[in-house]
C-alpha positions in Angstrom: 135.8 78.5 64.3 134.1 76.9 67.5 133.2 73.5 68.0 129.5 73.3 66.6 128.2 70.3 68.1 128.2 71.6 71.8 126.0 74.3 70.4 123.6 72.4 69.0 123.3 70.0 71.7 122.8 73.1 73.8 120.2 74.5 71.4 118.1 71.3 70.9 118.3 70.6 74.8 116.8 74.2 75.6 114.1 72.9 72.9 113.1 69.6 74.7 112.8 71.6 77.9 110.5 74.7 76.2 107.4 74.7 78.4 104.9 76.8 75.9 104.5 77.8 72.5 105.9 81.5 73.7 109.2 79.6 75.3 110.1 78.2 72.2 109.4 81.0 70.3 112.1 82.6 72.0 114.5 79.7 71.6 114.0 79.7 67.8 115.2 83.1 67.5 118.2 83.4 69.6 119.4 80.0 67.5 118.0 81.1 63.7 116.9 84.5 64.2 118.8 88.0 62.2 121.2 87.5 65.4 121.1 83.9 66.4 123.9 81.9 67.5 123.8 79.9 64.7 123.3 83.0 62.1 126.2 84.3 63.3 128.5 81.6 62.6 127.1 80.8 59.0 127.6 84.4 58.7 131.3 83.8 59.9 131.7 81.2 57.1 133.3 84.0 54.8 136.4 84.6 56.7 137.5 80.8 56.3 139.7 79.3 53.8 137.9 77.2 51.1 138.4 73.8 52.8 137.8 75.0 56.1 134.7 76.7 54.7 133.4 73.1 53.0 133.6 71.3 56.2 132.4 74.4 58.7 129.2 74.9 55.9 128.2 71.3 55.9 127.9 70.9 59.6 126.0 73.8 60.1 123.7 73.2 57.9 123.4 69.8 59.4 122.7 71.3 62.9 120.4 74.0 61.0 118.2 71.3 59.9 118.4 69.2 63.0 117.4 72.1 65.1 114.8 73.5 62.8 113.0 69.6 62.7 112.8 69.5 66.9 111.2 73.0 66.8 108.8 71.6 64.4 108.4 68.4 66.2 108.2 70.6 70.1 105.6 73.5 68.3 102.9 70.7 67.1 103.6 69.4 71.0 103.1 72.2 72.9 100.2 73.4 70.6 98.4 69.6 70.9 99.2 70.0 75.2 97.6 74.3 75.0 94.4 72.9 73.5 93.7 70.0 75.3 94.0 71.9 78.0 91.5 74.7 76.7 89.2 72.4 75.9 89.5 70.8 79.1 88.8 73.9 80.5 86.0 75.3 78.3 84.0 72.0 78.4 80.7 72.3 78.3 77.4 69.9 79.8 75.4 70.0 77.0 72.3 68.1 79.1 71.9 71.4 81.1 68.2 73.0 80.0 68.4 75.9 77.2 67.6 79.1 78.7 64.3 80.5 77.9 64.6 84.0 75.6 67.2 85.9 73.7 70.6 86.0 74.9 71.1 89.7 76.1 71.3 92.3 73.6 70.8 90.1 70.5 67.7 88.2 68.9 66.8 84.7 68.1 65.7 83.0 65.0 62.3 81.8 64.4 60.5 78.8 63.4 58.2 79.4 60.2 54.4 78.8 60.7 54.3 76.5 58.6 57.2 74.1 59.7 55.5 74.4 63.2 52.2 73.5 61.7 53.5 70.6 60.1 55.1 69.7 63.3 51.8 70.1 65.3 49.9 68.0 62.8 52.6 65.2 63.1 52.8 65.2 66.7 48.6 64.5 67.0 48.7 61.6 64.8 51.8 60.4 65.8 50.2 59.8 69.0 47.3 58.1 66.9 49.9 55.3 65.4 50.7 57.0 62.0 54.4 57.5 61.1 55.5 59.8 58.4 55.8 59.1 54.8 57.3 61.0 52.2 57.8 61.1 48.0 59.3 63.0 45.3 58.2 66.3 44.2 58.2 65.5 40.4 55.7 62.8 39.6 55.2 60.2 36.5 51.4 60.4 35.3 50.2 56.7 36.6 51.4 57.8 40.5 49.9 61.7 40.5 46.8 60.7 38.4 46.1 57.1 36.8 46.8 55.0 39.8 44.4 57.2 41.8 41.0 56.9 39.4 41.2 60.3 37.7 40.0 60.1 34.3 41.8 61.2 31.2 39.3 64.3 30.4 39.5 65.3 34.4 40.0 69.0 34.3 43.0 68.3 37.0 44.8 67.2 34.1 44.8 70.1 32.1 47.8 72.7 31.5 45.9 75.7 33.1 45.9 73.8 36.6 48.9 71.6 36.7 52.8 72.4 35.7 54.0 69.9 33.2 57.7 69.1 32.6 58.9 69.0 28.7 57.6 65.8 27.0 60.3 62.8 27.1 61.4 61.1 24.2 58.4 58.6 24.3 55.8 61.8 24.3 55.3 61.3 28.3 56.0 64.3 30.3 56.4 64.3 34.0 54.6 66.7 36.6 55.2 68.5 39.6 52.5 66.7 42.1 49.8 68.5 42.3 48.7 66.9 45.8 50.8 64.3 48.2 48.7 61.2 46.9 51.3 59.9 44.6 52.9 58.7 48.5 50.2 56.3 48.9 50.2 55.3 45.8 54.1 54.2 46.3 53.6 53.1 49.6 50.9 50.9 48.8 53.2 49.7 46.4 55.9 49.3 48.2 54.2 47.9 51.5 52.1 45.1 52.4 48.9 46.0 54.6 48.0 47.2 57.3 49.3 50.6 56.6 48.7 54.1 58.3 50.4 56.8 57.4 50.9 60.5 57.3 52.0 62.6 54.1 52.9 66.2 54.9 55.1 68.1 51.9 55.0 70.7 48.9 52.4 70.1 46.3 52.1 72.5 43.2 49.1 74.3 41.1 48.9 77.2 38.3 47.0 79.6 41.2 47.9 82.5 42.7 45.8 85.1 44.8 45.3 85.6 48.2 44.4 82.3 49.4 45.8 80.5 46.7 49.7 79.7 45.6 51.5 78.4 43.1 54.1 75.9 45.7 52.0 74.9 48.6 52.1 72.2 51.2 49.6 69.4 52.1 49.3 66.9 54.5 47.2 63.6 54.1 46.6 60.7 55.9 46.0 56.6 54.7 44.7 53.9 56.9 44.5 50.3 55.3 43.5 47.3 56.6 40.7 44.8 57.5 38.5 46.4 59.3 38.7 50.0 59.0 35.2 51.9 58.6 33.7 55.1 58.3 33.4 55.7 61.7 36.7 55.5 62.2 37.4 58.0 59.9 35.2 60.6 61.9 36.6 59.9 65.1 39.8 60.5 63.9 38.9 63.4 61.9 37.2 65.0 65.0 40.0 64.1 67.5 42.5 65.9 65.1 40.1 68.8 65.0 39.7 69.4 68.5 43.5 68.7 69.1 44.4 71.0 66.8 42.5 74.3 67.5 42.6 73.2 71.0 38.8 73.5 71.4 37.6 70.4 73.3 33.9 70.6 72.4 34.5 71.7 68.8 31.5 70.8 66.5 32.5 69.2 63.3 30.5 67.8 60.7 31.0 65.7 57.3 29.1 66.7 53.9 29.1 64.1 51.3 30.8 65.1 48.6 33.3 63.6 45.5 36.8 62.9 44.8 37.8 60.1 42.1 40.1 58.4 44.9 37.7 58.0 47.5 34.0 56.4 48.0 32.4 57.2 49.9 33.6 60.6 50.0 32.9 63.9 52.2 34.3 67.0 53.1 35.1 68.0 56.5 33.7 71.1 58.4 34.4 72.8 62.0 32.0 74.9 63.6 32.5 79.2 64.1 31.3 82.2 63.9 31.4 85.6 62.5 29.7 87.8 64.6 30.9 91.2 64.4 33.3 90.2 61.4 35.2 88.6 63.7 36.0 84.8 62.8 36.1 82.6 66.2 36.4 78.9 65.5 34.0 76.8 68.3 30.6 76.9 68.9 28.4 80.2 68.1 26.4 80.6 71.4 26.3 84.0 72.7 29.1 85.1 70.1 26.5 85.0 67.0 24.5 82.2 65.1 26.4 78.7 64.6 28.4 79.2 61.1 30.7 76.6 59.4 34.1 76.2 57.5 35.4 73.7 55.6 39.0 72.7 56.3 39.7 68.9 54.9 38.5 66.3 52.4 38.2 62.8 53.4 36.1 59.2 52.4 37.0 55.4 52.1 39.5 54.6 49.7 38.5 53.9 46.3 38.4 49.9 45.5 39.6 50.8 42.3 42.8 52.7 43.8 43.3 49.4 45.9 43.5 47.4 43.0 45.8 49.2 41.0 48.0 49.1 43.9 47.7 45.2 44.2 45.5 45.4 47.1 42.5 43.1 47.1 39.4 45.3 47.8 37.8 42.4 48.9 40.3 41.9 51.7 41.3 45.5 52.6 39.6 48.6 53.0 40.5 51.9 54.4 39.8 56.1 54.1 42.4 58.9 53.3 41.8 62.4 53.8 43.7 65.7 52.9 44.1 69.2 53.7 45.9 72.2 53.1 48.6 73.3 56.1 48.7 76.9 55.1 44.8 77.0 55.4 44.4 75.3 58.6 47.9 77.6 60.0 46.1 80.6 58.5 42.7 79.5 60.6 45.0 78.9 63.8 47.0 81.5 64.0 44.9 84.5 62.2 47.2 84.8 59.5 44.8 86.9 56.3 47.0 86.2 53.3 48.4 83.5 51.7 51.0 85.2 50.3 52.8 86.3 53.2 54.2 83.2 53.8 56.6 83.5 51.0 57.4 87.0 51.0 60.6 86.6 53.6 59.7 89.5 55.6 61.5 89.3 58.7 59.3 91.4 60.4 56.3 88.9 59.7 58.6 85.9 60.9 58.9 88.0 64.4 55.2 88.6 64.7 54.1 85.2 63.4 57.1 82.7 63.9 57.9 80.3 67.1 60.8 80.2 69.0 63.0 77.0 68.6 61.2 75.6 72.2 57.9 76.0 70.9 58.6 72.5 69.0 55.9 70.2 69.3 56.6 66.8 69.6 54.9 63.1 69.8 55.4 62.9 73.6 53.9 67.0 74.3 51.8 67.1 71.5 51.0 70.3 69.4 50.9 74.2 71.2 47.7 75.7 72.4 49.1 78.7 72.3 49.4 81.4 69.3 52.2 82.9 67.9 55.0 83.9 69.3 55.2 88.1 69.5 
């Protein structure tokens, strides 16, 4: 049998000089394939005597292992180099602007009207200095009711209106929050005044029809400081309504109302007309007599609520407000039935949804246009 060392050295040299994975594969086949040079030598071991076969076999196995290890190292090296070259050639400039519209031959996703409306509301109040606060969906009775000055016999505490979880060991029950107001309580307990927060989120109540859903979205605002008064509340909400509905002279009125957690309290209405059976937000004028549409509740934070949160009502005061996100989205974008928000109908979403580039921001503000067709 021929000397194995020169053959091994020749193959190892070829492996080192291989310039591509394809060349390396050809070297592997020529050395270790079914009819490779090393393979044919191993097949000839049977023609040798016992001692010569033992010596030659050990040498061939050692050479095979060394060649296989060299092939593996070279393969890894060449694949890493090929990947680096490919990535260098395919580098994308992420600072380039996104092309408008869907790519040719395909469709794009749509932003849900609820997500769009939340972004618009946050953008408007963000320009007023509000920051977003969040809290859990499952709440303790204290945060959802007691701290908000809601008495034990209030209808909102009844099971026909509220989702309760099974009783705990002590008999108390957690509740799916019926409003986002518990986040106001948590914020006042966790942070000292002054406070200025906006709280968008999901809420839950036992109701279901064309204008109510067992799960829906609310957004609430809270301002606490030493000098805030009812005039600040009115100015804030008037500016919000006019910015959100994009009607510069939108009529806004405040009607006395009652909420356990605010005093005084007020319902907020916006002007509209219903001439010809069509609802139009803004002045009545030539389109019909002036009518009003309720969109949110508001008021000055009740002193007892401040005391429940460890804030001295003799030193601090503030205002709060809340609105249903689905309601204002339906009004702005002409969506007739609340239940369709949750039907997961792609046809509905393509009609009422928004393109990704329609997302508002605290810099751009809310959009004035309607849903993307």
